[in-house]
C-alpha positions as CSV (number, residue, x, y, z in Angstrom):
1,M,-24.4,0.7,14.4
2,S,-26.5,-1.1,11.8
3,P,-24.9,-2.7,8.7
4,D,-26.1,0.3,6.7
5,H,-24.4,2.7,9.1
6,P,-21.0,1.2,9.7
7,P,-18.5,2.7,12.2
8,G,-16.5,5.6,10.9
9,L,-19.1,6.6,8.3
10,D,-21.6,9.3,9.2
11,L,-24.0,9.1,6.3
12,D,-26.0,12.2,7.2
13,R,-22.8,14.3,7.4
14,L,-21.5,12.8,4.2
15,R,-24.8,13.5,2.4
16,G,-24.7,17.1,3.6
17,L,-21.2,17.6,2.3
18,L,-22.0,16.0,-1.1
19,D,-25.1,18.1,-1.5
20,T,-23.0,21.2,-0.8
21,E,-19.9,20.4,-2.9
22,R,-21.5,18.2,-5.6
23,P,-25.2,19.3,-5.9
24,G,-27.4,16.9,-7.7
25,L,-25.0,14.0,-7.4
26,V,-27.0,12.2,-4.7
27,N,-30.7,11.5,-5.4
28,G,-31.9,9.5,-2.4
29,P,-31.1,8.4,1.2
30,L,-27.6,7.0,1.5
31,T,-26.7,3.6,2.8
32,G,-23.2,2.3,3.3
33,R,-21.3,-0.9,4.1
34,L,-17.6,-1.6,4.9
35,I,-15.8,-3.4,2.1
36,E,-13.8,-6.2,3.6
37,G,-10.3,-7.0,2.6
38,G,-8.4,-3.8,3.2
39,R,-5.3,-4.1,5.2
40,S,-5.0,-0.6,6.4
41,N,-7.3,2.2,5.4
42,L,-11.1,1.7,5.6
43,T,-13.1,1.4,2.4
44,Y,-16.9,1.8,2.3
45,A,-19.4,1.3,-0.5
46,V,-22.1,4.0,-0.4
47,S,-25.3,4.1,-2.5
48,D,-28.4,6.3,-2.9
49,G,-30.3,3.3,-4.3
50,T,-29.4,4.1,-7.9
51,D,-25.7,5.1,-8.0
52,R,-22.8,3.9,-6.0
53,W,-19.6,5.5,-4.7
54,V,-16.6,4.5,-2.6
55,V,-15.4,6.3,0.5
56,R,-11.8,5.9,1.7
57,R,-10.6,7.0,5.2
58,P,-7.9,6.2,7.7
59,P,-8.5,3.5,10.4
60,L,-10.6,4.5,13.4
61,G,-8.7,6.3,16.1
62,H,-5.6,6.7,13.9
63,V,-3.7,9.9,14.5
64,L,-0.6,9.7,12.3
65,A,-2.0,11.2,9.1
66,T,1.3,10.8,7.3
67,A,0.8,7.0,7.3
68,H,-2.7,7.2,5.9
69,D,-2.6,10.3,3.6
70,M,-6.0,10.6,1.9
71,K,-4.9,13.7,0.1
72,R,-2.0,11.8,-1.4
73,E,-4.2,8.9,-2.6
74,H,-6.7,11.3,-4.0
75,R,-4.0,13.2,-5.8
76,V,-2.5,10.2,-7.6
77,I,-5.9,8.8,-8.8
78,S,-6.9,12.4,-9.9
79,A,-3.7,12.7,-11.9
80,L,-3.9,9.2,-13.5
81,H,-7.6,9.2,-14.3
82,P,-7.2,11.0,-17.6
83,T,-4.5,8.6,-18.7
84,A,-4.6,5.0,-20.0
85,V,-4.1,3.7,-16.4
86,P,-7.5,2.4,-15.1
87,V,-8.4,4.1,-11.8
88,P,-11.8,5.1,-10.4
89,R,-13.0,8.6,-11.1
90,P,-12.3,10.9,-8.1
91,V,-15.4,12.7,-6.8
92,L,-14.3,14.7,-3.8
93,L,-11.5,15.2,-1.2
94,C,-12.5,16.3,2.3
95,E,-9.7,17.3,4.7
96,D,-12.2,18.5,7.4
97,D,-12.1,16.1,10.3
98,S,-15.5,17.3,11.5
99,V,-17.4,15.4,8.8
100,L,-16.2,11.8,9.4
101,G,-13.7,12.3,12.2
102,A,-10.7,12.1,9.7
103,P,-9.8,13.2,6.2
104,F,-11.4,11.1,3.4
105,Y,-12.1,11.0,-0.2
106,V,-15.0,9.8,-2.4
107,M,-14.6,8.1,-5.8
108,D,-16.9,6.3,-8.2
109,F,-17.7,2.7,-7.5
110,V,-16.2,0.4,-10.2
111,E,-17.7,-3.0,-10.9
112,G,-15.2,-5.8,-10.8
113,T,-13.8,-8.7,-8.8
114,P,-10.6,-8.7,-6.7
115,Y,-9.2,-12.2,-7.0
116,R,-7.3,-13.2,-3.8
117,T,-6.8,-16.9,-4.1
118,A,-6.2,-19.6,-6.7
119,E,-9.5,-21.2,-5.9
120,Q,-11.3,-18.0,-6.8
121,L,-9.6,-18.0,-10.2
122,D,-10.5,-21.7,-10.9
123,P,-13.9,-20.9,-12.5
124,L,-12.1,-18.7,-15.1
125,G,-10.1,-21.7,-16.4
126,P,-6.5,-21.8,-17.5
127,Q,-6.7,-19.6,-20.6
128,R,-8.7,-16.7,-19.0
129,T,-6.5,-16.8,-15.9
130,R,-3.4,-16.6,-18.1
131,E,-4.7,-13.6,-20.0
132,A,-5.8,-11.9,-16.8
133,I,-2.3,-12.2,-15.3
134,L,-0.6,-11.0,-18.5
135,G,-3.0,-8.1,-18.5
136,L,-1.8,-7.3,-15.0
137,V,1.7,-6.9,-16.4
138,D,0.5,-4.8,-19.4
139,T,-1.3,-2.4,-17.1
140,L,1.8,-2.0,-15.0
141,V,3.7,-1.1,-18.1
142,E,1.0,1.6,-18.8
143,L,1.5,3.0,-15.3
144,H,5.2,3.1,-15.6
145,A,4.9,4.9,-19.0
146,V,3.1,7.9,-17.5
147,D,5.3,11.0,-17.5
148,P,5.0,12.3,-13.9
149,G,5.6,15.9,-15.0
150,E,2.9,15.8,-17.6
151,V,0.2,14.7,-15.0
152,G,1.3,17.0,-12.2
153,L,3.2,14.4,-10.2
154,A,6.8,15.7,-10.7
155,D,7.1,16.3,-6.9
156,F,5.2,13.2,-5.8
157,G,8.3,11.6,-4.3
158,R,12.1,11.6,-3.8
159,P,13.5,9.1,-6.3
160,E,17.1,10.0,-5.7
161,G,18.5,7.3,-3.4
162,F,15.1,5.5,-3.4
163,L,16.4,1.9,-3.0
164,D,18.9,2.8,-0.3
165,R,16.2,4.5,1.7
166,Q,13.8,1.6,1.2
167,L,16.4,-0.9,2.4
168,R,17.3,1.1,5.5
169,R,13.6,1.6,6.2
170,W,12.8,-2.1,6.2
171,G,16.0,-2.8,8.2
172,K,14.7,-0.5,10.9
173,Q,11.3,-2.2,10.8
174,L,13.0,-5.5,11.3
175,D,14.9,-4.2,14.3
176,A,11.7,-2.9,15.8
177,S,10.1,-6.4,15.6
178,R,13.1,-8.6,16.8
179,N,12.0,-11.0,19.4
180,R,13.6,-14.3,18.2
181,E,16.4,-15.7,16.1
182,L,15.7,-15.6,12.4
183,P,18.5,-17.4,10.6
184,G,19.5,-15.8,7.3
185,I,17.6,-12.5,7.6
186,D,20.6,-10.4,8.4
187,E,22.5,-12.1,5.7
188,L,19.8,-11.3,3.2
189,H,19.6,-7.7,4.3
190,A,23.4,-7.3,4.1
191,A,23.6,-9.0,0.7
192,L,20.8,-6.7,-0.7
193,G,22.9,-3.7,0.5
194,R,26.1,-5.0,-1.1
195,E,24.4,-5.6,-4.5
196,L,22.2,-2.5,-4.7
197,P,21.4,-2.0,-8.4
198,A,21.4,1.4,-10.2
199,S,17.8,2.4,-10.6
200,P,16.3,3.2,-14.0
201,A,14.6,6.6,-14.6
202,P,11.9,7.1,-11.9
203,T,8.2,6.6,-12.6
204,V,5.0,6.7,-10.6
205,I,5.0,3.4,-8.8
206,H,2.0,1.7,-7.0
207,G,4.0,0.2,-4.2
208,D,1.8,-2.9,-3.6
209,Y,0.9,-4.0,-7.1
210,R,-0.7,-7.5,-7.3
211,L,-3.8,-9.2,-8.4
212,D,-5.9,-8.6,-5.3
213,N,-5.3,-4.9,-5.5
214,V,-7.0,-4.6,-8.9
215,L,-10.6,-5.2,-10.0
216,L,-11.1,-7.5,-13.0
217,G,-14.2,-6.8,-15.1
218,D,-16.4,-9.4,-16.8
219,D,-14.2,-9.2,-19.8
220,D,-11.2,-10.2,-17.6
221,R,-9.5,-6.9,-18.2
222,I,-8.4,-4.6,-15.4
223,A,-11.3,-2.2,-14.6
224,A,-9.4,-0.4,-11.8
225,I,-6.2,-0.4,-9.8
226,L,-7.0,0.2,-6.1
227,D,-5.1,0.9,-2.8
228,W,-2.7,3.6,-3.8
229,E,-1.6,4.4,-0.2
230,M,2.0,3.3,-0.9
231,S,2.4,5.0,-4.3
232,T,5.2,7.4,-4.9
233,L,7.9,8.4,-7.5
234,G,10.6,5.7,-7.4
235,D,12.1,2.7,-9.1
236,P,9.6,1.0,-11.3
237,L,11.3,-2.4,-10.9
238,T,10.2,-2.5,-7.3
239,D,6.7,-3.0,-8.6
240,V,7.9,-5.7,-10.9
241,G,9.9,-7.5,-8.2
242,L,6.8,-7.6,-5.9
243,L,4.6,-8.9,-8.7
244,V,7.1,-11.6,-9.5
245,M,7.3,-12.6,-5.9
246,Y,3.6,-13.0,-5.7
247,S,3.8,-15.2,-8.8
248,V,6.0,-17.8,-7.1
249,P,3.8,-20.7,-5.9
250,L,3.7,-21.2,-2.1
251,R,2.1,-24.4,-1.3
252,L,1.6,-24.0,2.4
253,P,-1.4,-25.9,3.9
254,D,-3.8,-23.6,5.7
255,S,-1.5,-20.6,5.1
256,P,-3.0,-17.3,6.1
257,I,-1.2,-15.7,3.2
258,S,-3.3,-15.7,0.0
259,T,-1.7,-16.4,-3.3
260,T,-3.0,-17.0,-6.8
261,A,0.2,-18.4,-8.2
262,T,-1.0,-22.0,-8.0
263,A,-4.0,-21.4,-10.2
264,A,-4.1,-23.4,-13.5
265,G,-2.9,-21.2,-16.3
266,H,-1.0,-18.7,-14.2
267,P,2.1,-17.6,-16.1
268,D,5.4,-18.3,-14.4
269,P,7.7,-15.5,-13.2
270,A,10.1,-15.8,-16.1
271,E,7.2,-15.1,-18.6
272,L,6.0,-12.1,-16.6
273,I,9.5,-10.6,-16.5
274,H,9.9,-11.2,-20.3
275,R,6.5,-9.6,-21.0
276,Y,7.3,-6.6,-18.9
277,A,10.7,-6.2,-20.7
278,A,9.3,-6.6,-24.1
279,R,6.5,-4.1,-23.5
280,S,8.4,-1.5,-21.5
281,G,11.8,-1.6,-23.1
282,R,13.4,-1.6,-19.7
283,D,16.5,-3.6,-18.8
284,V,15.3,-6.4,-16.4
285,T,18.6,-7.9,-15.7
286,A,18.4,-6.9,-12.0
287,V,14.9,-8.1,-11.4
288,P,16.1,-11.0,-9.2
289,W,17.5,-8.3,-6.7
290,Y,14.1,-6.6,-6.7
291,T,12.3,-9.9,-6.2
292,A,14.7,-10.8,-3.3
293,F,14.0,-7.4,-1.8
294,A,10.3,-8.1,-2.0
295,W,10.8,-11.4,-0.2
296,F,12.8,-9.5,2.5
297,K,10.2,-6.8,2.9
298,L,7.3,-9.3,3.2
299,A,9.4,-11.3,5.7
300,V,9.8,-8.2,7.8
301,I,6.1,-7.4,7.6
302,L,5.1,-10.9,8.6
303,E,7.6,-10.8,11.5
304,G,6.0,-7.6,12.7
305,I,2.6,-9.3,12.7
306,H,4.0,-12.3,14.5
307,Y,5.6,-10.0,17.1
308,R,2.2,-8.3,17.7
309,Y,0.6,-11.7,18.0
310,T,3.1,-12.8,20.7
311,L,2.1,-9.6,22.6
312,G,-1.6,-10.4,22.2
313,Q,-2.2,-7.3,20.0
314,T,-3.8,-9.1,17.0
315,V,-7.5,-9.8,16.5
316,G,-9.0,-12.6,14.4
317,A,-7.9,-16.0,13.2
318,G,-4.8,-17.2,11.4
319,F,-2.2,-15.0,13.2
320,D,-0.9,-18.0,15.2
321,R,0.7,-19.4,12.0
322,I,2.2,-16.2,10.6
323,G,5.5,-16.8,12.4
324,E,6.0,-20.1,10.5
325,L,6.0,-18.3,7.2
326,V,8.8,-15.9,7.9
327,P,11.7,-18.4,7.5
328,V,10.1,-19.5,4.2
329,F,10.2,-15.9,2.9
330,I,13.8,-15.5,4.1
331,E,14.9,-18.7,2.3
332,H,13.2,-17.6,-0.9
333,G,14.9,-14.2,-0.7
334,L,18.4,-15.8,-0.3
335,T,17.8,-18.3,-3.0
336,T,16.5,-15.7,-5.4
337,L,19.5,-13.4,-4.8
338,Q,22.0,-16.3,-5.2
339,E,20.5,-17.6,-8.3
340,G,20.1,-14.2,-9.8
C-alpha cells in the first residue's frame, strides 16, 4: 500500500462510515498515515485536507479482543472528555469488523509533541522541562480526582484485591518467559507480596502514565493524555510509582529503553512524590513499594521481549540488548524496596 493508504486502514470504507454516522464531518478525500511509536494498538492520522482525526485499532491479525479493547478505550476518553482531564474528543466507535477488519474508534487529532528522550527535551531548557514534568504530576492528580461514579465509570474495573491480582498476574508473566537465571527476581516478587500495602480509595488509573504517553502543547502544558489501553479502576499509587520509576536516571549507553530523566531541569523522584502528595492529599508513605513494583513489572516485560528475541520472534533493531537491562531493573526494584 502507498504511504497514504497504510495497512489496516481502508480509507474508502472509513469515509463511507463517517459520512453515514457523522454526515458533514469529512469534506474531501481522506489520506492516512501510521503514527509511529505505539507499542501495541495501531494509531493512524487521517485528514481530508483541512481537518485531522486519529484512528485507533488493534494490531493486524490480532484475534484476542480482550487485550486490545477499543470499546474500553473509547469509553474512558468519552467519560473523561467533559472533565478537567485533557483527552482527545471522541468522534465515533465502530465495533463492526467489516469496515477495517477489527473494531476501532475515531477521535480528534490533538496538536502536541510526545517527548521520548532527554535529547528531545534539551531544546526546551531546564526551566521549561521542569515545569512540563511538574505539569505531568498535576494532570495525574486531576485524573485521580475524577469521581468514577459521576462520569459513568463505576463499573470500569474491580478495585477490590487490585494489587494482589496485579502481583500474581506479573508473576505468571515471569513464569511464562523463564529461560535463564535471573538472580534476585524471585526475591523481589516475594518481598513485594510480603509487604503488600493497603490501597487507598480506588480511582480511574491510566496504567502506563509517563511523559511519552502525553502530548505537550507549545505552551508546555499537557494537551492530551494518550494510550488508555491499560486504564481501569484501581489503586492510584500504581500510576505514581510508575511515573517515579521513569524519573530515575538510567545512564545506559545505547540503551533501547528511552528515558527523559537525565534531561537538564528534570525534577527528581522525591520532588514528584511531594508534589503529588501536596496536590492530592493522599498518603504517599508506601510509594517506594509501588515504585519497586513498577521496576518488577518492567523487568518482567523486558524479559518477555528478550525471550521472544532468543526465539527469533522479534523484528527490528535493539532487541539484542534488552536482556542486559533486566538485571538492572531487578536491582533497582530490590534497592527501592529495601530503602523504602
